[in-house]
N, C-alpha and C positions, 0 to 999 in steps of 0.2 A: 437811154441807159438809165437804170434803176439805181436806187440808193444801195441795194445789196451788191450791185456789180461795181460801183465805183469806190466802195469801202468807206463811205462816210455815213454818218447818222447815228442813231442811239446804240447800235450794236457793234460799232467799230472797235470796241476794246477787246473783244474776244477774237483771237486769231484762229482760224480754222482753215486747213488746207482745202483747196477747191479743185474740182475736176470739171472740165468742160466737155459736155457730151456732144455727140455729133450734131444734134439739133440746135446747139448754141446755149443750152441751159447750163448754168453754173450750179453745181451741187457741192455741198461739203463732203469731203471724204478724208480719210486718215488710214495709215498703214499700221496694222497690228503685227507684233513680233510673231514668228512661227510658234505654234502651240501644239504640242503632241497630245492626241487624244488616244486613250487606251480603253478598251472595253473591260468590264469587270471580268475577273478570272472566274471561270465556271468550274464546277466540280469535275467535268469531263476533261477540261484542259489541264487541271492540276494532276489528274490521274495520268494523263498521257505524258505529261512532263516527268512525273515519278517513274513511269515505265521506261522512258527514254534514258533517264539518269541511271536507272538499275541496269539496263542493258549496257550502257556506256561503261559503267564501273565493272561489269562482268567481262566485257571485252578487253578492257585495260588489264585485268588480272590474268585472263586466260590466253590471250593472244601470244604472249612469249612462249608459253607451253606448246601451243600449236606449231609455232615456228620450229621449236626444238624437236617435236615429234616428227616433223617433216624431214628435218635434216638427219635425225637418227634412223628413220626408216630408209632413207636414201643410202646411208652408210651400211645398214644391215642388208639391204638388197644388193649392194655392190659386192659385199663379202659372199653373199649366197649365190651370186650369178654363176660362178664356175664350180660350185659344190653340187655333185650329183648324189652323193652318198647320204641316205636319210639320217644316219646316226650323227654324221658330221654337222649336217644342217641343224639337227636338234641341239647339238652341243654348242653351236654358234649362238643359236636363239636363246638357250638357257643362259649363257654367259652374259649376253646383252640384257636379259631380263633381270639378272641378278644385279647388274650395274644400275639399271634404271630404277629398280626398287630402292636401292640404296640412296640414289640421288633424289628421287622425286616422291617416294611413298608418303612421307610426312606432309609435304606440300600439297599433294593432290588430295589427300584425305581431309584436309582442312577446307577444301572447296565446298560450297553449298550445292544442293542439287540443281538449282538454277544455273550456277556457274558451270557445273558439269555438263549440263545440256548445251550451254553456249560453247564449251570446249569441244564437244563432240562435232558440232557444226563447223567450228573453225578448223578442226582436224580435216573434216571432209573437204573444206575450201582449200586447204593447203596441199592435201595429198591426192584428192580425187576419189578416195575410197571412204566409204562409211566405216564406222568403228567395228560393226559386225564383220565386214569383209577383212579387215585388218587382223582381228582376233582369229578368224577362221584360217587366214593365210599362215599365221605364225604359231597358233596354238591348236588348231583343229576345229572341226565342226561341233563336237560335244561341248567344248569349252565356250565356243561363241553362243551356242544355244542357252548354256547356263547363265552367262552374263547378260544375254538378252532377257532372260526371265527376271533376273535381278533389276535390270533397268526397267522393265514394265512395272514391277512392284513399286518402284519409286516414281512412276508416272512418266517414264521416258521411253526412248526407243533407239537401239543402237543402229537401226537401219535408216534413221532419219537423213534426209537429203538436205543439201544447202542450195537455196534458190536465191541468187543475188538480185534477181529482177522481180521476185515475187514477195513471198512472205518474209524473206530475210533481207529485204532491201534496206531497212534501218540499220541492221547489223553491218551490212556491206559499206554503207556510208561512213560508219564509225571506224571500220577497219581501214578504209581508204584514207581517213583523216590520220589515223595512227601511223600508217605507212608513210604518209607525207611528212609527218612530224619527225619520226624517228629513222626514216630512210630504209625501212624493211621492204623487201621485195617478195613478191608471191613466189613460193617454191615449188 
C-alpha cells in the first residue's frame, strides 16, 4: 500500500473524492453539476424563429374567422339544399352576404396580406374547398375570376391548397395546438 492509498503523508490535508478503477488504481474524481451548453444563435435560426412567430401570430388571429366561415357555409348550404329556384338562391346568398359584410368587413380589411393568405389556407382546411371554388359556387365564375386576378396582384392565389403533411406542416402543428388549448374541433 502506498502513501496515496492509505491517506497519510504530506498531501493528506486536501480531500479529493477517489474512484477505484477495474485494475485497482485509485484516481481522483469529482462530480460536476449539470451544465447546459447552447450553441450561438445563427442568423438562420433567428430568421426561422421569426418566421415561426409570424405564422403563429397569423394563425391565432385568423383561425377564429376560418371556424366561423365553415359554420356559416354549412348554414348557407343547409338553407340552399331544398331551394331549386335560381332567384330564391340568389336572394338567400345576397341576404347572407349583406349580414357577413356588416359583421366582418371592418375586421377582415384590417388583416395584412400575409394574414389573408393564412386565412385562405385555414378556410380550405376547415371546408375542404379553396376560396376560388367558394366564390365560384356562391357568386359565379366571373366574380371568382375577378377576385383571383386581385389575389394574384397581391402575390397570392385563391386556388392554393392546404397540405398538412407538406408545406403547411408548421401551420398544422400550430392549429392542432390551438385546437387543443381552446377545444375547437375540425368542422
